[in-house]
N, C-alpha and C positions, 0 to 999 in steps of 0.2 A: 459287561463284556470284558474279559481279562485280556491283557496284552500277551501275545505270544512272541517269544524271542525266535528269530529266524537265524540259524547259524550263518556266519560270514562276517564280513567287516565292511565298513564304509570309510573311505578316507576323504578328508576335507583339506583343501590346500590352505596355506597361510593367506593367500591372496583372497580366497572366498570368504574366510573369516574377517579379513580386514574390510571387505566390502559391505558385509552385514553390519559391522560395527560402525563404519562410516555413515551408512544410511541412517542408522538409529541416532548417531550423534548429531548429524546435521538437521534432523527434524526435531531436536530437542529445543525447548524454550530457552532463549537468551544466547545460544550459540550462533556466532556469526560466521564462523569458519574454522578450519584447521590450520595450524601453523607448522613450521618446520622445527625439528628439535635442535638442529645444528647446521653448520655450513655444509657438511658432508651430505646430510639428508636433502638439503636444498639442491645441491649439484646433481645428486641421484635422480631427483624428481624432474629436473630440467632435461636430464638425459633420457627420461622415460623408464628408468630402472627401478623406481620405487614410488610409493605414493606418500604424500605428506600427512603428518599429524597422527598416524596410526602405526604402532609397532605391535606385532602379534608373536607370541612365543607359544609353541605347541609341545614342548619337552615334557614337562611334568604338569599336564592339564593345560587349560587355556589361560594364558596371561596376556593382558592387553595394557599398553601404555598409550595415553592419548595426550596431544598437545593442541590446545584449543585457544581461540580467541572468543572473548565474551563481550556482549553489547554493554556499553557504558550505561550505568544507572540501574542495572538489574543486580540483585543480590547473588554474588558469585558463589557462595556456599549453596544456595538454593539451586543454581544452574548445575553445579557439580553433582548434587543429589539426583536431579532429574536425568542427567546423562548417565549416572551409574545405574539407575533403575531402567532406563531405556536400553542400554547395552545388555544388561542381564536378561531382560525380557526377550530381546531380539535373538540372542544366542540360544536361549531355552526353547524358544519357539522354532527356530530354523534348524538347530542341531540336536535338540533333545539333551543338551549337556549343560552343566552349570559353569559359570565363570569362576576360575580359581583365584585369579589376581587381577585387580584393575587399579592403575595409577593414572591419575588425571593432573596434567600440568596446564596451568592457565598462562599462556604466553603473552597475553596483552588484552587490553580493553579496546574495543572498536567504537569510536566516537563518531557518530553521524549526525550532524545538526539537522533539525527538522527543517523542511522547506518552508519559506515565508508563506504564511496563509494569506489568501486573497480575502478582501473584505466580503462579508456575507452579501449575497444577491437577494434582493427583496423578491418575495413570491409575487407572481402575476395576479392580477385580479383587482377588484375594487378596494380601496383603502378604507379603513374604518373611519378616518376623519373626512372623507370625501362626502359632499352633499349628495341629494338625490340625483339619480342619473336623468339626463335630458333625452327626449326623444325627438324626431325630426321636426315635429310641429313647434316644440319649444324653441329650437334653434332658429326656425324661420321667424318666429315672433321676435325673438331677441335680436336678430339681425336687422329686422325692420324698425325696431325701437331705437337703434343707434342713429338712424337718419334724423336730420333736424325736422321739426314740424313744418308743414307747408307754409305757414304764415311767416317763418323766419327765412325763407328762401327769397333771394332777389327776384324781381320780376323777370320773366322770360327764361328762368331756370327750369329746364325740362328733364332734368336727371330723374332716373327711377329711384324710389325710396331706398336708402341704404348706401347709395353711392355718394362719397364725400368730396370728390374732386370737382372743382369748377370746370365748366366746359372750356376747351382750348379754342383759340382763335380759329374761325372758320368751321367750327363744330356747332351747329344749331344755337339757338339763343339769340340775344340782341346783338 
């Protein structure tokens, strides 16, 4: 199916192009944010008159100038290549036009130390070095085995098997 041109024109504002570019840049690998080009840009952004990090020119085609901060430890050249590719694709897809000029300024590196990791939590369940599991009958037998044999008890000791304390004064016995 061939594309048919319809007579007329479509106008795209500088702000719309800037938003398309901003979305493409902020989704790129290694970009932590956009920075201001200078003090005037920072003041304009604080007053709500401009946006930081993206300058768009529409005189002789589409020209874009970017001011980025990049994550510390990632290859800056690779991040810039990724940003260029993302911006070109986004403009081609949204506007059907090619980017004529793109200039990328890396304004700084953003270093964010990793949070201290917690020690690993052992998985619940039986341990490999644990012996065979005991059932209720084994526990009862083991508890009864802890009581001294009947012949080792003093005469008159009426404690049930497994109870280790001697009778207190006034409690049964002699």
